[in-house]
The first five atom37 places (N, CA, C, CB, O) and aatype in JSON, in Angstrom:
{
  "aatype": [12, 11, 6, 11, 9, 16, 19, 9, 7, 7, 9, 10, 0, 9, 9, 7, 19, 9, 13, 16, 0, 18, 13, 17, 9, 3, 7, 1, 18, 0, 10, 15, 5, 6, 10, 6, 11, 16, 11, 0, 1, 10, 6, 18, 11, 9, 10, 15, 3, 5, 13, 5, 0, 9, 15, 3, 1, 9, 17, 11, 9, 11, 3, 1, 0, 7, 6, 11, 14, 11, 3, 14, 16, 19, 11, 6, 6, 10, 1, 5, 10, 6, 15, 3, 11, 6, 15, 19, 11, 19, 11, 9, 3, 0, 12, 6, 11, 11],
  "atom_mask": [
    [1, 1, 1, 1, 1],
    [1, 1, 1, 1, 1],
    [1, 1, 1, 1, 1],
    [1, 1, 1, 1, 1],
    [1, 1, 1, 1, 1],
    [1, 1, 1, 1, 1],
    [1, 1, 1, 1, 1],
    [1, 1, 1, 1, 1],
    [1, 1, 1, 0, 1],
    [1, 1, 1, 0, 1],
    [1, 1, 1, 1, 1],
    [1, 1, 1, 1, 1],
    [1, 1, 1, 1, 1],
    [1, 1, 1, 1, 1],
    [1, 1, 1, 1, 1],
    [1, 1, 1, 0, 1],
    [1, 1, 1, 1, 1],
    [1, 1, 1, 1, 1],
    [1, 1, 1, 1, 1],
    [1, 1, 1, 1, 1],
    [1, 1, 1, 1, 1],
    [1, 1, 1, 1, 1],
    [1, 1, 1, 1, 1],
    [1, 1, 1, 1, 1],
    [1, 1, 1, 1, 1],
    [1, 1, 1, 1, 1],
    [1, 1, 1, 0, 1],
    [1, 1, 1, 1, 1],
    [1, 1, 1, 1, 1],
    [1, 1, 1, 1, 1],
    [1, 1, 1, 1, 1],
    [1, 1, 1, 1, 1],
    [1, 1, 1, 1, 1],
    [1, 1, 1, 1, 1],
    [1, 1, 1, 1, 1],
    [1, 1, 1, 1, 1],
    [1, 1, 1, 1, 1],
    [1, 1, 1, 1, 1],
    [1, 1, 1, 1, 1],
    [1, 1, 1, 1, 1],
    [1, 1, 1, 1, 1],
    [1, 1, 1, 1, 1],
    [1, 1, 1, 1, 1],
    [1, 1, 1, 1, 1],
    [1, 1, 1, 1, 1],
    [1, 1, 1, 1, 1],
    [1, 1, 1, 1, 1],
    [1, 1, 1, 1, 1],
    [1, 1, 1, 1, 1],
    [1, 1, 1, 1, 1],
    [1, 1, 1, 1, 1],
    [1, 1, 1, 1, 1],
    [1, 1, 1, 1, 1],
    [1, 1, 1, 1, 1],
    [1, 1, 1, 1, 1],
    [1, 1, 1, 1, 1],
    [1, 1, 1, 1, 1],
    [1, 1, 1, 1, 1],
    [1, 1, 1, 1, 1],
    [1, 1, 1, 1, 1],
    [1, 1, 1, 1, 1],
    [1, 1, 1, 1, 1],
    [1, 1, 1, 1, 1],
    [1, 1, 1, 1, 1],
    [1, 1, 1, 1, 1],
    [1, 1, 1, 0, 1],
    [1, 1, 1, 1, 1],
    [1, 1, 1, 1, 1],
    [1, 1, 1, 1, 1],
    [1, 1, 1, 1, 1],
    [1, 1, 1, 1, 1],
    [1, 1, 1, 1, 1],
    [1, 1, 1, 1, 1],
    [1, 1, 1, 1, 1],
    [1, 1, 1, 1, 1],
    [1, 1, 1, 1, 1],
    [1, 1, 1, 1, 1],
    [1, 1, 1, 1, 1],
    [1, 1, 1, 1, 1],
    [1, 1, 1, 1, 1],
    [1, 1, 1, 1, 1],
    [1, 1, 1, 1, 1],
    [1, 1, 1, 1, 1],
    [1, 1, 1, 1, 1],
    [1, 1, 1, 1, 1],
    [1, 1, 1, 1, 1],
    [1, 1, 1, 1, 1],
    [1, 1, 1, 1, 1],
    [1, 1, 1, 1, 1],
    [1, 1, 1, 1, 1],
    [1, 1, 1, 1, 1],
    [1, 1, 1, 1, 1],
    [1, 1, 1, 1, 1],
    [1, 1, 1, 1, 1],
    [1, 1, 1, 1, 1],
    [1, 1, 1, 1, 1],
    [1, 1, 1, 1, 1],
    [1, 1, 1, 1, 1]
  ],
  "atom_positions": [
    [[39.72, -5.12, 166.7], [40.06, -6.31, 165.72], [40.42, -5.24, 163.72], [38.06, -7.75, 165.77], [41.03, -5.77, 162.79]],
    [[39.9, -3.96, 163.68], [40.03, -3.03, 163.02], [41.3, -2.91, 162.51], [39.65, -2.11, 163.59], [41.72, -2.9, 161.35]],
    [[41.88, -2.82, 163.71], [43.76, -2.07, 163.72], [44.11, -3.24, 163.24], [44.84, -1.54, 165.42], [44.32, -2.93, 162.06]],
    [[44.38, -4.69, 163.33], [44.3, -5.62, 163.23], [45.21, -6.24, 161.38], [42.8, -5.68, 163.66], [46.24, -6.82, 161.05]],
    [[43.47, -5.37, 160.37], [42.86, -6.01, 159.69], [43.6, -4.76, 159.36], [41.51, -6.66, 159.66], [44.22, -4.95, 158.32]],
    [[43.73, -3.82, 159.71], [44.72, -2.31, 158.6], [45.56, -2.64, 159.06], [44.64, -0.46, 158.65], [45.39, -1.77, 159.92]],
    [[46.41, -3.11, 159.39], [47.58, -3.41, 159.75], [47.73, -4.09, 158.35], [47.77, -4.2, 161.16], [48.22, -3.76, 157.26]],
    [[47.3, -4.83, 158.69], [47.89, -6.34, 157.29], [47.13, -5.91, 155.97], [47.12, -8.51, 157.73], [47.63, -6.6, 155.09]],
    [[45.9, -4.88, 155.26], [46.21, -4.3, 154.13], [47.46, -3.57, 154.27], [0.0, 0.0, 0.0], [48.17, -3.86, 153.3]],
    [[48.08, -2.7, 155.09], [48.8, -1.24, 154.84], [50.07, -2.73, 155.04], [0.0, 0.0, 0.0], [50.41, -3.08, 153.91]],
    [[50.55, -3.31, 155.8], [51.67, -4.74, 154.7], [51.26, -5.42, 153.95], [52.33, -5.93, 155.26], [52.2, -6.15, 153.62]],
    [[50.2, -5.74, 153.3], [50.41, -5.79, 152.04], [50.54, -5.06, 150.48], [49.87, -6.32, 152.08], [50.99, -5.43, 149.4]],
    [[49.63, -3.34, 151.2], [49.78, -2.68, 150.35], [51.19, -2.2, 149.84], [49.06, -1.92, 150.63], [51.37, -1.99, 148.64]],
    [[52.14, -2.02, 150.74], [53.82, -1.88, 150.62], [54.17, -3.39, 149.93], [54.74, -1.63, 152.42], [55.14, -3.37, 149.18]],
    [[53.68, -4.3, 150.04], [54.46, -5.64, 149.47], [54.4, -5.56, 148.27], [53.96, -7.01, 149.81], [55.16, -5.99, 147.4]],
    [[53.14, -4.79, 148.2], [52.77, -5.59, 146.57], [53.05, -4.06, 145.32], [0.0, 0.0, 0.0], [53.18, -4.11, 144.1]],
    [[53.06, -2.55, 146.44], [53.85, -1.75, 145.64], [55.9, -2.27, 145.46], [53.5, -0.14, 146.47], [56.64, -2.11, 144.49]],
    [[56.02, -2.52, 146.02], [57.52, -2.92, 146.46], [57.68, -4.52, 144.89], [57.52, -3.69, 148.93], [58.43, -4.55, 143.92]],
    [[57.05, -5.13, 145.16], [57.23, -6.32, 144.2], [56.28, -5.12, 143.07], [56.4, -8.31, 144.8], [56.78, -4.28, 143.81]],
    [[55.71, -4.57, 142.39], [55.51, -3.79, 141.43], [56.68, -2.92, 141.14], [54.41, -3.13, 141.68], [56.99, -2.58, 140.0]],
    [[57.31, -2.59, 142.23], [58.3, -1.35, 140.81], [59.73, -2.38, 141.37], [58.52, 1.42, 141.33], [60.82, -1.83, 141.17]],
    [[59.76, -2.86, 141.6], [61.2, -4.61, 141.23], [60.68, -5.14, 139.91], [61.06, -6.54, 142.7], [61.55, -5.39, 139.08]],
    [[59.6, -5.33, 139.63], [59.62, -5.89, 138.02], [59.56, -4.93, 136.75], [58.36, -6.78, 137.8], [59.93, -4.9, 135.58]],
    [[58.81, -4.11, 137.79], [58.63, -2.62, 136.55], [60.27, -2.07, 136.03], [57.69, -0.81, 137.61], [60.46, -1.94, 134.82]],
    [[61.09, -1.86, 136.74], [62.26, -1.67, 137.15], [63.16, -2.84, 136.16], [62.27, -1.83, 138.82], [63.74, -2.43, 135.15]],
    [[63.21, -4.19, 136.51], [63.72, -4.9, 135.79], [63.09, -5.1, 134.53], [63.92, -5.83, 136.38], [63.84, -5.79, 133.84]],
    [[62.03, -4.79, 133.93], [61.58, -5.64, 132.62], [62.25, -4.03, 131.8], [0.0, 0.0, 0.0], [62.6, -4.11, 130.62]],
    [[62.34, -3.05, 132.34], [62.76, -1.53, 131.76], [64.28, -2.19, 131.56], [62.57, 0.16, 133.04], [64.39, -2.42, 130.36]],
    [[65.4, -2.55, 132.19], [66.07, -2.78, 132.14], [66.72, -3.63, 131.68], [66.05, -2.61, 132.61], [67.94, -3.55, 131.53]],
    [[65.97, -4.65, 131.35], [66.08, -5.99, 131.05], [66.08, -5.16, 129.4], [64.7, -7.31, 131.72], [67.08, -4.53, 129.06]],
    [[64.64, -5.28, 128.32], [64.46, -3.83, 127.13], [65.41, -3.68, 126.84], [63.99, -2.39, 127.44], [65.96, -4.29, 125.92]],
    [[66.16, -2.33, 127.9], [67.53, -1.92, 127.52], [69.11, -2.92, 127.33], [67.73, -0.95, 128.6], [70.2, -2.82, 126.77]],
    [[68.26, -4.03, 128.31], [70.02, -4.56, 127.48], [69.84, -5.46, 125.7], [71.0, -6.31, 128.95], [70.75, -5.77, 124.93]],
    [[67.96, -5.7, 125.48], [67.64, -7.14, 124.41], [68.15, -5.88, 123.19], [65.38, -8.1, 124.27], [68.9, -6.19, 122.27]],
    [[67.62, -4.48, 123.36], [67.55, -3.01, 122.74], [69.1, -2.9, 122.27], [67.03, -1.64, 123.98], [69.43, -3.1, 121.1]],
    [[69.79, -2.65, 123.04], [71.38, -2.64, 122.41], [72.11, -4.01, 121.91], [72.39, -2.1, 123.6], [72.92, -4.13, 120.99]],
    [[71.54, -5.03, 122.82], [72.59, -6.17, 121.87], [71.22, -6.28, 120.87], [73.33, -8.13, 122.84], [70.69, -6.87, 121.82]],
    [[70.62, -6.27, 120.29], [69.57, -5.55, 118.75], [70.48, -4.69, 117.44], [68.26, -3.97, 119.48], [70.66, -4.95, 116.26]],
    [[70.9, -3.61, 118.32], [71.21, -2.64, 117.86], [72.94, -2.75, 117.46], [70.69, -1.65, 118.81], [73.52, -2.09, 116.6]],
    [[73.37, -3.52, 118.14], [74.19, -4.46, 117.62], [75.17, -5.14, 116.9], [73.94, -4.67, 117.49], [76.36, -5.06, 116.58]],
    [[73.69, -6.18, 116.71], [73.47, -6.8, 115.26], [73.17, -6.07, 113.91], [72.41, -7.62, 115.37], [73.69, -6.3, 112.82]],
    [[72.16, -5.08, 114.24], [71.98, -3.73, 113.07], [72.57, -3.59, 112.87], [71.62, -2.62, 113.0], [72.68, -3.86, 111.67]],
    [[73.82, -3.04, 113.48], [75.4, -2.65, 113.04], [76.22, -3.08, 112.17], [76.17, -2.8, 113.83], [76.92, -2.55, 111.31]],
    [[75.99, -4.29, 112.57], [76.77, -5.41, 112.47], [76.58, -5.37, 110.67], [76.13, -6.91, 113.49], [77.44, -5.22, 109.81]],
    [[75.03, -5.56, 110.54], [74.77, -6.15, 108.93], [74.78, -5.29, 107.92], [73.45, -6.78, 108.7], [74.88, -5.57, 106.72]],
    [[74.6, -3.54, 108.73], [74.83, -2.85, 107.55], [76.44, -2.78, 107.47], [74.08, -1.4, 107.55], [76.87, -2.49, 106.35]],
    [[77.14, -2.94, 108.2], [78.27, -3.16, 107.85], [78.24, -3.62, 106.75], [78.88, -3.77, 108.54], [77.99, -3.08, 105.67]],
    [[78.65, -5.33, 107.17], [78.86, -6.51, 106.13], [77.37, -6.13, 104.99], [78.76, -8.42, 107.13], [77.03, -7.17, 104.43]],
    [[76.43, -4.8, 104.54], [76.47, -5.17, 103.56], [77.3, -3.93, 102.31], [75.06, -5.59, 103.47], [77.39, -3.55, 101.14]],
    [[77.74, -3.75, 103.77], [77.88, -2.49, 102.98], [79.16, -3.02, 102.48], [77.88, -0.93, 103.8], [79.5, -2.45, 101.44]],
    [[80.06, -4.01, 102.92], [81.49, -4.44, 102.29], [80.93, -5.14, 101.08], [82.56, -5.52, 103.32], [81.21, -5.04, 99.89]],
    [[80.16, -5.81, 101.68], [79.73, -6.14, 100.13], [79.82, -5.25, 99.11], [78.44, -6.46, 100.01], [80.96, -5.01, 98.7]],
    [[78.28, -4.34, 98.25], [78.29, -3.6, 98.26], [79.74, -2.84, 97.36], [77.91, -3.6, 99.37], [79.64, -2.11, 96.38]],
    [[80.58, -3.12, 97.8], [81.75, -1.7, 98.01], [82.74, -3.21, 96.75], [82.74, -1.06, 100.64], [83.36, -2.87, 95.75]],
    [[82.62, -4.66, 97.19], [83.48, -5.64, 96.82], [82.86, -5.78, 95.48], [83.58, -6.94, 97.77], [83.55, -6.02, 94.49]],
    [[81.69, -5.65, 95.41], [80.76, -5.79, 94.18], [80.99, -4.79, 93.3], [79.32, -5.78, 94.47], [80.95, -5.1, 92.1]],
    [[81.21, -3.64, 93.6], [81.55, -1.95, 92.9], [83.17, -2.42, 92.72], [81.23, -0.11, 94.28], [83.9, -1.76, 91.98]],
    [[83.52, -3.19, 93.19], [85.82, -3.0, 93.21], [85.4, -4.05, 91.21], [87.58, -4.99, 95.65], [85.51, -3.83, 90.0]],
    [[84.99, -4.98, 92.04], [84.15, -5.63, 91.73], [84.55, -5.63, 89.7], [82.7, -4.94, 92.51], [85.38, -5.96, 88.85]],
    [[83.09, -4.9, 89.93], [82.35, -4.63, 88.24], [83.59, -3.64, 88.01], [80.3, -3.68, 88.03], [83.77, -3.92, 86.82]],
    [[84.56, -2.7, 88.29], [85.16, -2.31, 88.14], [86.2, -2.47, 86.69], [85.29, -2.41, 89.12], [86.26, -2.12, 85.52]],
    [[86.94, -3.26, 87.72], [87.73, -4.41, 87.37], [87.68, -5.58, 86.15], [87.63, -5.01, 88.42], [88.41, -6.11, 85.31]],
    [[86.31, -5.59, 86.63], [86.1, -6.02, 85.21], [85.72, -5.35, 83.79], [85.28, -6.75, 85.35], [86.15, -5.74, 82.71]],
    [[85.08, -4.56, 83.93], [85.23, -3.29, 82.48], [86.09, -2.92, 82.72], [84.37, -2.04, 82.13], [86.54, -2.97, 81.57]],
    [[87.1, -2.37, 83.44], [88.41, -1.76, 82.97], [89.51, -2.44, 83.2], [88.66, -0.58, 83.48], [90.61, -1.89, 83.13]],
    [[89.35, -3.79, 83.51], [90.95, -4.66, 83.63], [91.44, -4.04, 84.76], [0.0, 0.0, 0.0], [91.0, -2.96, 85.15]],
    [[92.65, -4.89, 85.53], [92.93, -5.06, 87.0], [93.48, -3.58, 87.21], [94.08, -6.39, 87.42], [93.33, -2.91, 88.23]],
    [[94.24, -3.12, 85.87], [94.71, -1.74, 86.35], [94.25, -0.85, 85.33], [96.29, -1.58, 86.55], [95.11, -0.53, 84.52]],
    [[93.26, -0.43, 85.19], [92.92, 0.36, 84.45], [93.76, 2.05, 84.34], [91.6, 0.29, 84.8], [94.33, 2.64, 85.25]],
    [[93.59, 2.48, 82.96], [94.64, 3.58, 82.43], [93.89, 4.85, 82.82], [95.02, 3.53, 80.66], [94.24, 5.75, 83.57]],
    [[93.03, 4.72, 82.29], [91.92, 6.35, 82.97], [91.68, 6.54, 84.53], [90.01, 6.26, 82.4], [90.84, 6.11, 85.32]],
    [[92.82, 7.4, 84.61], [93.02, 8.45, 86.4], [91.32, 8.59, 87.2], [93.71, 10.83, 85.94], [91.16, 8.31, 88.39]],
    [[90.29, 9.01, 86.4], [89.04, 8.86, 87.33], [88.98, 7.18, 87.22], [87.45, 9.8, 86.7], [90.0, 7.15, 87.9]],
    [[88.77, 6.12, 87.04], [88.37, 4.73, 87.18], [89.89, 5.04, 88.23], [88.2, 3.42, 85.54], [89.82, 5.03, 89.46]],
    [[90.96, 5.24, 87.6], [91.91, 4.41, 88.67], [91.69, 4.85, 90.51], [93.73, 4.86, 88.15], [91.94, 4.17, 91.5]],
    [[90.96, 6.63, 90.34], [90.8, 6.98, 91.69], [90.01, 6.51, 92.49], [90.6, 7.98, 91.81], [90.31, 6.42, 93.68]],
    [[88.3, 5.91, 91.78], [87.97, 5.46, 92.09], [88.04, 4.23, 92.37], [87.61, 5.8, 91.86], [87.61, 3.75, 93.43]],
    [[88.49, 3.7, 91.61], [89.28, 2.14, 92.61], [90.05, 2.09, 93.47], [90.07, 1.22, 92.03], [90.24, 1.01, 94.02]],
    [[90.7, 3.18, 93.84], [91.64, 3.67, 95.1], [91.16, 4.29, 95.99], [92.65, 4.45, 94.84], [91.9, 4.43, 96.97]],
    [[89.52, 5.05, 96.09], [88.92, 5.26, 96.88], [87.91, 3.92, 98.07], [88.35, 6.16, 96.1], [87.84, 3.62, 99.26]],
    [[87.52, 3.64, 97.21], [87.04, 1.99, 96.96], [87.71, 1.32, 97.98], [87.5, 1.21, 95.43], [87.02, 0.83, 98.88]],
    [[88.78, 1.22, 98.01], [90.08, 0.05, 97.86], [89.94, 0.3, 99.47], [91.97, 0.45, 96.82], [89.65, -0.48, 100.38]],
    [[90.24, 1.66, 99.45], [90.75, 2.45, 101.09], [88.71, 2.32, 101.82], [91.68, 5.13, 100.71], [88.66, 2.18, 103.04]],
    [[87.95, 2.34, 101.42], [86.29, 1.76, 101.66], [86.46, 1.34, 102.61], [85.53, 0.72, 100.82], [86.53, 1.77, 103.76]],
    [[86.59, -0.37, 101.77], [86.42, -1.85, 102.3], [87.87, -1.6, 103.11], [86.33, -3.36, 100.93], [87.76, -2.32, 104.1]],
    [[88.64, -1.2, 103.16], [89.38, -1.11, 104.18], [88.97, -0.97, 105.51], [90.04, -0.31, 103.96], [88.85, -1.9, 106.31]],
    [[88.73, 0.37, 105.75], [88.59, 0.85, 106.64], [86.81, 0.51, 107.64], [89.01, 2.15, 106.06], [86.52, 0.68, 108.83]],
    [[85.79, -0.12, 106.2], [84.49, -1.12, 107.05], [85.56, -2.24, 106.94], [82.56, -1.53, 106.11], [86.36, -1.78, 106.12]],
    [[85.85, -3.0, 107.18], [86.92, -4.73, 106.79], [87.31, -4.38, 108.64], [89.11, -4.66, 104.96], [87.32, -5.31, 109.44]],
    [[87.59, -2.99, 109.06], [88.6, -2.64, 110.37], [87.22, -2.7, 111.16], [89.71, -0.91, 110.44], [86.95, -3.76, 111.72]],
    [[86.24, -1.54, 111.25], [84.71, -2.08, 111.87], [84.55, -3.6, 111.84], [83.38, -1.47, 110.94], [84.27, -4.21, 112.87]],
    [[84.71, -4.21, 110.68], [83.68, -5.33, 111.29], [84.65, -6.24, 112.06], [82.75, -6.27, 110.04], [84.07, -7.0, 112.83]],
    [[86.07, -6.34, 112.03], [86.92, -7.23, 112.67], [86.9, -6.92, 114.23], [88.35, -7.1, 112.04], [87.46, -7.64, 115.06]],
    [[86.12, -5.69, 114.55], [86.01, -4.9, 115.58], [85.12, -5.19, 116.07], [86.03, -3.8, 115.47], [85.49, -5.96, 116.96]],
    [[84.01, -5.1, 116.11], [82.63, -5.85, 116.11], [82.98, -6.88, 116.52], [81.83, -6.05, 114.91], [82.65, -7.18, 117.66]],
    [[83.97, -7.99, 115.55], [83.75, -9.2, 116.1], [84.38, -9.68, 117.04], [83.79, -9.94, 115.4], [84.35, -10.88, 117.32]],
    [[85.12, -8.71, 117.74], [86.07, -9.06, 118.6], [85.13, -8.84, 120.09], [87.53, -8.07, 118.35], [84.93, -9.51, 121.1]],
    [[84.79, -7.78, 119.66], [83.42, -7.75, 120.88], [82.01, -8.71, 121.67], [82.71, -6.85, 120.35], [81.31, -8.18, 122.54]]
  ]
}
């Protein structure tokens, strides 16, 4: 009788360890996938905010200096901002395709 109880207890312990390991692994990798989704959303939000800030800066420069500024420093800054805006737009479009 003692041997049967010991065998049954051992089998239950092994089953318990297997279930515990399964749920631990499942929880760990499920959290990892959720973290990747959150990271992608955060990166998208940062890029869209950066795009908006660059657009606002371009608008302010054009509002103050006109559509075609004569000052070479302002022209260069405007050219750089347009380039930055385009590169951020490409990154955003790439993220939207995923």
